[in-house]
C-alpha positions in Angstrom: -2.9 58.7 29.1 -2.1 61.8 27.3 0.9 63.3 25.5 1.7 66.9 26.4 3.7 68.9 23.9 5.8 71.4 25.8 8.5 74.0 25.1 11.7 73.7 27.2 14.7 76.1 27.2 18.1 74.7 26.1 19.7 74.6 29.6 16.8 72.7 31.0 16.5 70.5 27.9 20.1 69.3 28.2 19.7 68.5 31.9 16.5 66.5 31.2 17.9 64.7 28.2 21.0 63.6 30.1 18.9 62.3 33.0 20.4 64.9 35.4 17.1 66.7 35.8 14.1 64.5 36.9 11.6 67.1 37.9 9.7 69.7 35.8 8.0 72.6 37.5 5.0 73.6 35.4 1.9 75.7 35.4 -0.9 73.3 36.4 -3.1 74.0 33.5 -3.1 70.8 31.5 -4.7 68.2 33.8 -1.4 66.2 34.1 -1.7 62.7 35.4 0.7 60.0 36.4 1.5 57.9 33.4 1.1 60.8 30.9 3.9 61.5 28.5 5.8 64.8 28.1 7.1 65.5 24.6 9.6 68.2 25.3 10.7 70.4 22.4 13.9 72.4 22.9 13.0 76.1 22.4 15.6 78.9 22.3 14.1 82.1 23.7 17.0 84.2 22.2 16.0 83.3 18.7 12.3 82.6 19.5 12.5 79.3 17.6 12.6 75.6 18.1 16.0 73.8 17.7 14.5 70.6 16.4 15.7 68.6 19.5 13.1 66.8 21.5 12.8 64.1 24.2 10.0 62.1 25.8 9.6 61.5 29.5 6.9 59.7 31.5 5.2 61.4 34.5 5.8 59.2 37.6 4.6 61.5 40.4 2.9 64.9 40.8 2.9 67.4 43.6 0.2 70.1 43.4 0.5 73.4 45.2 1.1 73.0 48.9 3.5 75.0 51.0 6.4 74.4 48.5 4.8 75.5 45.3 2.7 78.6 44.4 -1.0 77.9 43.8 -1.6 76.9 40.2 1.8 75.2 39.7 2.9 71.6 40.0 6.1 69.6 40.2 6.2 66.6 37.8 8.6 63.8 38.6 9.7 62.4 35.2 11.6 59.3 34.0 12.9 58.2 30.7 10.2 55.8 29.4 12.6 53.2 28.0 14.8 53.1 31.1 11.8 53.0 33.5 10.2 50.1 31.4 13.5 48.2 31.5 13.8 48.7 35.3 10.2 47.6 35.9 10.7 44.5 33.8 13.8 43.7 35.9 11.9 44.2 39.2 9.0 42.0 38.0 11.5 39.3 36.9 13.1 39.4 40.4 9.7 39.3 42.1 8.4 36.4 40.0 11.6 34.4 40.5 11.4 35.1 44.2 7.8 33.7 44.3 8.8 30.7 42.2 11.9 29.9 44.3 10.9 31.2 47.7 13.8 33.7 47.7 13.6 37.3 49.0 13.6 40.3 46.7 15.8 43.3 47.4 13.9 46.6 46.8 15.3 50.1 46.9 12.2 51.7 48.6 9.1 50.6 50.4 7.0 51.9 47.5 9.0 49.5 45.1 8.4 46.6 47.5 4.7 47.4 47.8 4.3 47.7 44.0 6.2 44.5 43.4 4.2 42.6 46.0 0.9 43.9 44.7 1.7 43.0 41.1 3.2 39.6 41.9 0.2 38.8 44.1 -2.1 39.6 41.2 -0.1 37.3 38.9 -0.1 34.5 41.5 -3.9 34.8 41.9 -4.4 34.7 38.2 -2.1 31.7 37.9 0.1 33.5 35.4 3.4 33.2 37.2 4.8 30.3 35.1 3.8 32.0 31.9 5.4 35.3 32.9 8.6 33.6 34.0 8.9 31.9 30.7 8.2 35.1 28.8 10.7 37.1 30.9 13.5 34.5 30.6 13.5 34.7 26.8 
């Protein structure tokens, strides 16, 4: 995983920092990968200087080119790293408890369900379910 230092104009910075904006359109010149981190530095084009504000976001999905983007550009879906980590831990906790108790897990999307099932299956196969439940319940 890489960290990409990028300029971002104030109006876009505020929207990303607040969580309102969750996609960045960028020139596809940095070999972005899912899991990479964006370190976004607020840059004011009127003063041609950085404001000192910055925020970090994790790339969760990438669209390259295609009929919706010009060649050489990409759309980066981004998430607040702390929030996405907390949400993942909550989903894992639900999945592990569901396995332990035989209950069903409610998922928001099919992709969430597939991810939870895959990760939970790996934990079951490695016989780490009990250990993970104990760790998550602390």
